[in-house]
Structure formats: C-alpha cells, structure tokens
C-alpha positions in Angstrom: -17.8 8.8 19.9 -15.8 12.0 19.9 -13.3 10.2 17.2 -16.2 9.2 15.0 -17.7 12.8 14.9 -14.3 14.3 14.1 -13.9 11.7 11.4 -17.2 12.5 9.7 -16.3 16.1 9.8 -12.9 15.4 8.2 -14.5 13.4 5.6 -17.0 16.1 4.8 -14.5 18.8 4.6 -12.3 16.7 2.4 -15.3 15.9 0.1 -15.8 19.7 -0.3 -12.2 20.4 -1.0 -12.2 17.5 -3.7 -15.4 19.0 -5.3 -13.5 22.4 -5.8 -10.2 20.8 -6.5 -11.9 18.9 -9.3 -13.9 21.7 -10.7 -10.8 24.1 -10.7 -8.3 21.8 -12.0 -10.4 19.7 -14.5 -9.1 16.4 -12.9 -5.7 14.9 -12.0 -2.4 14.4 -13.7 -3.9 12.0 -16.3 -7.6 13.5 -16.6 -9.5 12.3 -19.7 -13.1 13.2 -18.8 -15.4 15.6 -16.7 -18.7 13.5 -16.8 -20.5 12.7 -13.6 -19.7 9.7 -11.5 -22.4 7.0 -11.8 -21.5 4.9 -9.0 -24.7 5.5 -7.1 -26.2 2.3 -8.3 -26.0 -0.6 -5.9 -25.1 -4.2 -6.0 -28.5 -5.4 -6.8 -28.4 -3.7 -10.1 -24.9 -5.6 -11.0 -25.0 -6.7 -14.7 -27.6 -4.2 -16.3 -26.4 -2.3 -19.0 -28.2 0.8 -18.2 -25.5 3.2 -18.0 -25.0 5.2 -21.2 -22.9 8.1 -20.1 -19.4 7.5 -19.3 -18.5 7.2 -15.5 -15.7 8.9 -14.1 -13.5 7.4 -11.6 -10.9 9.2 -9.5 -7.7 7.3 -8.6 -4.9 8.3 -6.1 -1.4 6.7 -6.1 0.8 7.5 -3.2 4.0 6.8 -5.1 5.2 9.4 -7.6 5.4 9.4 -11.5 8.1 7.1 -12.6 7.7 4.7 -9.7 7.0 1.1 -11.1 3.7 0.7 -9.0 2.4 4.1 -10.3 3.2 3.1 -13.7 1.3 -0.3 -13.3 -1.8 1.5 -11.8 -1.6 4.2 -14.6 -1.5 1.1 -17.1 -4.7 -0.2 -15.3 -6.5 3.3 -15.9 -5.5 3.6 -19.3 -6.3 0.1 -20.2 -9.7 0.1 -18.5 -10.6 3.2 -20.5 -9.4 1.6 -23.8 -11.2 -1.8 -23.2 -14.5 -0.3 -21.9 -14.4 1.9 -25.0 -14.5 5.1 -22.9 -17.4 3.8 -20.6 -15.1 4.2 -17.6 -12.7 7.2 -17.6 -10.2 8.3 -15.0 -8.8 11.3 -13.3 -5.3 9.9 -12.0 -3.6 11.8 -9.1 0.1 10.5 -8.4 2.3 11.3 -5.3 -0.8 11.5 -3.0 -2.1 14.4 -5.3 -5.5 14.2 -3.6 -4.1 14.8 -0.2 -5.7 11.6 1.3 -3.4 10.3 3.8 -2.1 6.7 3.6 -4.0 5.7 6.5 -7.3 6.9 5.2 -7.2 5.4 1.7 -9.4 2.4 2.6 -12.1 4.5 4.4 -11.9 7.1 1.6 -12.4 4.6 -1.1 -15.4 3.2 0.9 -16.8 6.7 1.4 -16.6 7.4 -2.3 -13.9 10.3 -2.0 -12.2 8.3 -4.7 -13.3 5.3 -6.7 -9.9 3.4 -6.7 -6.8 3.8 -4.7 -3.2 2.5 -4.1 -3.1 1.0 -0.6 -0.7 -0.8 1.6 -1.5 -3.3 4.4 0.5 -1.7 7.2 -0.9 1.8 6.5 -4.6 0.6 7.2 -3.9 -2.2 9.6 -5.3 0.0 12.3 -8.7 -0.1 10.8 -8.4 -3.5 9.3 -6.0 -5.7 11.2 -6.0 -8.6 8.6 -4.8 -6.2 5.8 -1.2 -6.5 7.1 -1.0 -10.2 7.9 1.5 -11.0 5.2 3.8 -7.9 6.4 4.4 -9.6 10.0 8.0 -9.7 10.4 9.8 -12.7 9.5 6.7 -14.7 8.8 6.8 -15.3 5.2 10.2 -15.6 3.4 10.9 -13.5 0.6 10.2 -16.0 -2.0 8.0 -14.8 -5.0 6.1 -18.1 -5.8 5.5 -18.7 -2.1 4.1 -15.3 -1.4 2.0 -15.4 -4.6 0.3 -18.7 -3.5 -0.4 -17.3 0.0 -1.9 -14.2 -1.4 -4.1 -16.2 -3.6 -5.5 -18.1 -0.6 -6.1 -14.9 1.5 -7.9 -12.8 -1.2 -11.4 -14.0 -0.1 -10.7 -13.0 3.5 -9.5 -9.7 2.4 -12.5 -9.4 0.1 -15.1 -10.1 2.7 -13.4 -7.9 5.4 -13.2 -4.9 3.3 -16.6 -5.3 1.7 -18.5 -5.7 5.1 -16.5 -3.0 6.8 -15.5 -0.5 4.4 -17.7 -0.9 1.3 -14.6 -1.5 -0.7 -13.1 -4.7 -2.8 -9.5 -5.3 -3.3 -9.0 -5.9 -7.1 -5.5 -7.0 -6.9 -2.7 -7.5 -4.1 0.9 -8.6 -4.2 3.8 -8.4 -1.9 6.2 -5.7 -3.0 9.9 -5.3 -2.0 11.1 -6.0 1.4 11.8 -2.8 3.5 15.2 -2.0 4.6 16.1 0.5 7.5 17.1 3.6 5.6 19.1 6.1 7.8 20.7 9.4 7.7 23.8 8.2 9.9 25.8 5.2 9.6 23.9 2.0 10.9 26.1 -1.2 10.6 24.4 -3.3 13.5 21.4 -3.0 16.0 23.5 -1.4 18.4 24.1 1.7 16.1 20.2 1.7 15.6 19.4 2.4 19.3 17.8 5.6 20.0 17.3 6.7 16.2 13.9 8.1 15.3 12.4 5.7 12.7 9.4 6.0 10.6 7.4 2.9 10.7 5.0 1.6 8.0 2.3 0.4 10.3 1.7 -1.1 14.0 3.8 -4.2 13.6 6.7 -2.0 12.3 6.2 0.2 15.4 6.4 -2.7 17.7 9.5 -4.2 16.0 11.2 -0.8 15.9 10.7 -0.3 19.7 11.6 -3.9 20.5 15.1 -3.4 18.8 16.0 -0.1 20.3 14.6 2.5 18.0 12.1 5.2 18.6 8.9 4.8 16.4 8.1 8.2 14.8 4.9 8.1 12.7 5.2 10.4 9.6 2.9 10.2 6.5 4.6 8.6 3.3 4.5 11.9 1.4 6.3 13.6 4.2 9.1 11.4 4.8 11.7 13.5 2.5 10.9 16.7 4.5 11.2 14.8 7.9 14.6 13.5 7.1 15.9 16.8 5.9 14.7 18.5 9.1 15.7 16.0 11.4 12.3 14.9 12.5 13.4 11.6 11.3 16.7 9.9 11.7 15.5 7.0 9.2 12.7 5.0 7.9 11.7 1.4 7.1 11.7 2.0 3.3 11.7 -0.2 -0.1 14.5 0.6 -2.3 12.3 1.7 -5.2 10.5 4.3 -3.1 13.9 5.4 -1.7 14.9 6.1 -5.4 11.8 7.6 -6.9 11.2 9.9 -3.9 15.0 10.9 -3.9 15.2 9.9 -0.2 19.0 9.2 -0.9 19.6 12.9 -0.9 19.1 12.9 2.7 19.6 9.4 3.8 23.0 7.7 2.7 22.9 4.5 4.7 20.8 1.3 4.7 20.8 -1.7 6.9 19.7 -4.4 4.4 17.2 -6.5 6.4 15.0 -7.3 3.3 16.6 -10.6 2.3 15.8 -12.1 5.8 12.1 -11.1 5.6 12.1 -8.4 8.1 8.9 -6.9 6.6 7.3 -7.1 3.2 4.4 -4.7 2.7 1.3 -6.0 0.7 0.1 -3.6 -2.0 -3.6 -3.4 -2.8 -5.6 -1.9 -5.6 -8.9 -1.2 -4.0 -12.3 -0.1 -5.7 -15.5 1.4 -4.2 -17.9 -1.4 -4.0 -21.0 0.5 -5.1 -19.1 2.1 -7.9 -17.9 -1.5 -9.1 -21.3 -3.2 -8.9 -23.0 -0.3 -10.9 -21.0 -1.5 -13.9 -22.3 -4.2 -16.4 -21.0 -7.8 -15.9 -18.9 -7.0 -18.9 -17.0 -3.9 -17.5 -16.8 -5.8 -14.2 -14.8 -8.4 -15.8 -12.7 -6.1 -17.7 -11.7 -4.1 -14.5 -10.9 -7.1 -12.7 -8.8 -8.6 -15.6 -6.8 -5.6 -16.0 -6.2 -5.0 -12.2 -4.5 -8.6 -12.2 -2.5 -7.6 -15.3 -1.3 -4.7 -13.3 -0.4 -6.9 -10.4 1.7 -9.1 -12.7 3.5 -6.0 -14.2 4.4 -4.9 -10.6 5.8 -8.6 -9.8 7.9 -8.7 -13.0 9.3 -5.3 -12.6 10.3 -6.1 -9.1 12.1 -9.1 -10.2 13.7 -7.4 -13.0 14.7 -4.1 -11.4 15.8 -5.0 -7.8 19.4 -5.4 -8.6 19.3 -2.4 -11.0 17.5 -0.1 -8.4 20.3 -1.1 -5.5 23.0 -0.4 -7.9 21.6 2.9 -9.0 21.1 4.0 -5.3 24.8 2.9 -4.6 25.9 5.1 -7.3 24.0 7.9 -5.9 25.8 7.6 -2.5 23.8 5.0 -0.5 25.8 2.5 1.3 24.2 -0.8 2.3 25.2 -2.8 5.2 24.3 -6.4 5.9 23.3 -7.2 9.6 25.1 -10.0 11.4 23.4 -13.3 12.0 23.3 -12.3 15.7 21.3 -9.3 14.7 19.1 -11.2 12.3 18.4 -13.7 15.3 17.8 -10.8 17.8 15.3 -9.3 15.3 13.5 -12.6 14.9 13.2 -13.2 18.6 11.7 -9.9 18.9 9.2 -10.5 16.3 7.9 -13.8 17.8 5.7 -12.0 20.4 4.7 -9.4 17.8 3.1 -12.3 15.8 1.6 -14.1 18.7 -0.1 -10.7 19.9 -1.4 -10.1 16.3 -2.8 -13.5 16.3 -4.6 -13.2 19.7 -6.0 -9.8 18.6 -7.2 -10.8 15.1 -10.0 -12.8 16.1 -11.5 -16.1 14.5 -10.8 -14.7 10.8 -7.1 -13.8 11.7 -6.5 -17.2 13.3 -8.2 -18.8 10.0 -5.8 -16.7 7.8 -2.8 -17.8 10.0 -3.5 -21.4 9.7 -3.6 -20.9 5.8 -0.1 -19.3 5.9 1.2 -22.0 8.3 -0.1 -24.7 5.9 1.4 -23.2 2.9 4.7 -22.8 4.7 4.8 -26.5 5.5 3.9 -27.6 2.0 
C-alpha cells in the first residue's frame, strides 16, 4: 500500500514537471506542434472521424540520437505525421529526455505521461514478467528468422497483458542485438568476472550475474557512463550499438563476447497508450500500426547490416573482445537452467502457454 501511494505521488509530480517542461520548451528535440492531446476518447469511439484538430503525441526514446533504434523511432514519428496529413503530431525526446526511467516506461505510457515510448522487456519485467520471456538466457538461439517467428506468435499475449494491466498496446517488437559483458578491466573468463560490480538489464540478468560470480548493481540505462566513470560499476550487460552510441568505450575497454551463444537478447517494444490509440479513426489506427511495423523492419535490417561494422568501430576505438571458452559457456548455460525454471513457475498459466509456444517453435 505504501509503495502504491508513493508511486501515485511520483506520477503526479512527474506529470506536473512534464507540463511545465513542455510549456517552457515547446516540445522535444523534434517538436512539430503545440496543439492539445486528444487521447481522452475511449475505445468505444474507435473508428469515428470526429477529431478535427491535430492530436499531439509525446514520445521518449531511451537511446540517443544517432542510435539505430532511435532513428527507426524517429522514422515512425515523421512518417505517421506525413501519412496522417498532420492529424497526429509528435514531440520527440531522445536519450531519455523526458526523465522517465527505463523501468517506468510501460506504466508511464499507460498513465498518459507520454503516448508512445521505447521499451525493453528486461527493464519492465518487474511489472510484467512475460515482457522478458524472449530474453531468458540461452532460451532462444541468436537466429533472426527463428526469433521473428517466435515474436509473431507471442504478440497476442503481450497485447492482452499490457492492455489489461497497463492500458498500453505493443505496436511493434523485435529482438535486438545480444548483450555482451562490457567491463573496465580485462575479463577473459568467468574467473576474471568474479566479484565485479555489473549492471544487469533486468531480473534474469541479475540472477545470472549472481550465479556466475558477479555482483549485480542496478543503474538506470541513462546513467551507465557516469557509473563506469566513477567506479560505481565495473561493467554492464550491454549491446555493442549502445556501447558505441553512448560512448561507453571511453570508460570500458573490454568485452566478454557471450552474444553468439545467446546469453541474453533483449526485446525492444514500441508501445502506445491504449486510450490515445483507440481515440483515432480506423484509418489512422491502421497507419500507426503499419508504420510501426516498418520501423521494426528497419531495426532488423540495420542490425544485420551494421553488426560487423559496429564491432569493428569499437575495436578501432580501443575495445578488446574476448571469446569465452566452451567450459565457461557450459557453466553459464547450467546456471541459466534454474533461472528459466523459476521464471516459468512464477509466470502463471499465461507464461506457461508462452513457453509452450517457444518450445514448439524450437522443435520445428
């Protein structure tokens, strides 16, 4: 009860701050309109073209400008404005510019603090456990077509869970790069890893980090650079593209490359406030969904095209990559098994159904 009261106070204060921020700044780093938000209509009015004034949607990307995911989301905002002929306009904040922490993205979208947002499964798994199912360590191999097929079959479960519990809808989702273990000191094996303060992406990362000898040290995504600089962190589970775009290579020069083995591949979501979405005409709903899927495809394409390029650029900036031994990979997989079993036992009937979907895909 006390936690819920504190959360409501936090959301109220954040709402007031956002109102003043938008009034003072005229929007985000891609502001195109100052008209009022029209998302107050409910789902029962879906399909009615009664909105004549443009609606303003606020969007936050956690990743900075220049990151391939931020650029895909920027495409989404720009293309929606274009195809709706300005009926939907965006204030676009990159690099966590609204100040909404990674763990609060889903609830903040549902509360209407922003209408759309960049979200990652492990960040919100504390609120919605099923959001991180595809990120469970060593569950799904790092194979694009397989991950895409699994994702398509899991989308209805995510849409139902987010809609019923958080008043939000996932417009698009995809697996991003696998995470490596980025560190400030040389780590060639799990023996070197022991005792290091490592930033996990979520609950399963926390459990795996602990199981293989690290010290899980939660830090918000936007604060990782400073934490590495100040010694609060010795390292972090991090994708290469984020290491590059956030310039983490300036503070962390070593990476244990566990990505190819499937140690943990986070799911990116583009989520929208349910009320705001269903307040749109059927035509505009279709446009929003279509463009979101196009943004998802852009992420997948650029991930494939740029993975090798990004790694090479990091090497040129002084990052040394180490491949774990077969014995270390086996030790990590062994450590992951009880984590997966625990997740399934805690995820309820829906989680079990989703796990059955994954197992069926893996056996095909």
